Phi, psi and omega in degrees: 000156180296331181293345179268356187278152178295319182298324180298309183286331174297318178302315182285334173293319177296318178302315182296318180293319179293327185303318185285348181261358185260154171289171187307308183292325175295323176300314181296319179295318179297316180296321179295314178298317179296324180294319178292322176297317179305311181289322181295335178297335175280304176196107186298335184297333183274001172300330180300327179291319177296317180297321180296312178299319180297311183296314182296312186286330173295315180296320178295317178300316179295322178296319178295326180290337185263356183225147173247001182290119183303318182294318179291322178296319177296319180297318179296317179298316179298324178297318180292307183296318180297318179296312182295315181290329178294316178296312180298314182296320181296309185284328186266329191239352183302305184297321180299308182290328177296316178296315183292323177293320177299318178295321179295316179296320178295324181294330180261011173088015178259130186281348184296140179221113178300142184288141169263146189251356181060043186288142172274133179280115178299130184298134175078003187297324179294327183285307185286337175294314178295326180294314181289326177296320180297327179297308183293324178295318180293323176294319178300320180281357184062032177269344177212146179286153176291143179280124182273335186266115181297329178294314179298319181292319179299322178291324176302319181287322193249006185310115197294327181302325184242017185294314191265347180207027175075189006300153177281104186273148175272149182300319182299337180266314189273317182298323177301320179290326177293320185286336182271145173300147184234139176221080182303137181246190182299320181295324177295318179295317181295313180293319179297320179296318178298315181296320178293319181297312181291329176294317177296320178300312181297317184288310188278308186285315184276298188293310184291330179288327182271345183302314178298325179295316178299316181298321181294332181276317190263359175263135178101201186282110181294331182290346180269357183278145171277154182304311179300331176295318180294316179298314178299319179297322178293318176301312183297321180292320177301316180287327178297310183288331174294312178297319179300303191281314179292329175296315178298316181299319179294319178296318177300316177299318182295314178297317179297321180296321175303326182272358178098012180250152172240115179267164181296140170289114188270342179224135183230065178054063186295335182282003172255012178292143183262353171196174185293328175298317177296321180299317182283354168271356182240336186258128178046059189301322183294328177282315183296323177288327175298312180296323178298312188282330188246354176235301186296310182295314177299331176290345182127346178055229181251023187270352189237035176096164186296318183292321177292323176299314180299317179297317180296322177296317180297316179296313184299315184280335171295318175295325175300317177298317179295325176299322183289330181187147180272075179200152181295334178297321179289322177298316179296321178298315178296317179295325177300311178294319179299319181294318179294320178291325177295317178298320178298319180294324181286330184274342180256130182282338180205164179295142180274133180294143177285146180212163180298152180289138181231163181300328179293350179273000183302315181298317179294321178294320178296319178296319179296317179300318181290326174296319177298315179296322178300318177296326181295335176299335178286314186276339177276336178291153180280345180201166176297326178298316180294324179296323176295319179296323179294316178296319179298324179296322179298320184281317191271336186230069181279059184247121178290127180246170178297320179298316180296316181294314180294321180296317179296323177295319178296316179302315180295319182298314185279332188260330188301313179300320180295317181293324176294320177297316179292328175296321177296315178296320179298320180293325178286340183072030184217113181301327184245037185297337181296330182296334180256005180282162176302151186300327177299322178293317179298315182296320182293313183292312182289328174296319177299317180298315179297317180301316179292323178296324181283313188274333186240031174291122182294147180292322183262142178277147180246133179293138178295119190298321187279358174298335182287353181259000000 
């Protein structure tokens, strides 16, 4: 891939050096051009989609700023949401729904079959579409002012560190940073370097090292797997996607910090969650808060009784599953989480107050982790049938095999130091507590990360899992 080439990274090194010598507006123009080059390196043809979203939402924002007429404001909002969802729906869901409609028509004896187009999913389209939609909705709600500068708004849409996989930033947070002059200092460089290092550790040492193990479990005949192999594969997959996605998010934060920006913390030690509600306040935070603010709350949230709350949770998380992928396995995964959260809402008479994590929460965290892993069997399986076979293997063939034992040892080797480090941070109540720790602690932790990156770099490269979204 072009992202692996020397020229690509040389180009961005030159961009970074030039960035510090430019005035504020020149910095923004340079970042916008670099962001478009970054995206074009994957496939330049899809730049048109980013430009279309940028142009439509900038014009809608300006239109909303100029009118107070409710009917016109609603029409402008519908134009923005309709355009963005139409682009996303066409590229991400056309083939899926065409195939399913064709199968349904065939089942009832009708020969018609809607055409499938073999569309390529533009990388990052789900992320930047939700980001631009949140802008127009917030302007419509008068929660954020419309952006007057087209350059600033274009950079908000295309900012390259978080363009292809988030975090999904809100306009009120990112546009303000774009509009203000920036002068990154030593602390920004130090924090950015730490975030990039821990992101590389999660991605390369944890995710890429466990990816072949996951592949060996979930490729082939699921009915031939022993139960402990499936369980081990689910553990490895949970850690793989965590390392993949939280690692990318940390790298995006680190690069942005070098440039003088602070992006949202997208992961907050999710494996220390004490229930699924807590987990979704820690996992892919920018998406879960987006769904809360723009789907769950407009549906009524928790304001209309327990049964309505449960229904709203089920709808929201089913849509969350569909956002993740155009397949019934993803829909089922979202509905699985929605159903568990709905049951939790029905069984609890009121919201539970948040409190510091304690040793007695280990059992609840373990139960939550296993519920999360059970859901992952749905999205890692190639079909709902295979996911059923995987669950059946756990129940019917509880035989420890050499693959399961070796795999569990690998999972423990790669994940235990990271989880112990996160437990320390969780106890401190500070995601970035290492930055304020004494220098021997910083040197020991970061030295370990570098040592593992050098000595345990996997031979085979692993595709970033969330690029498919």
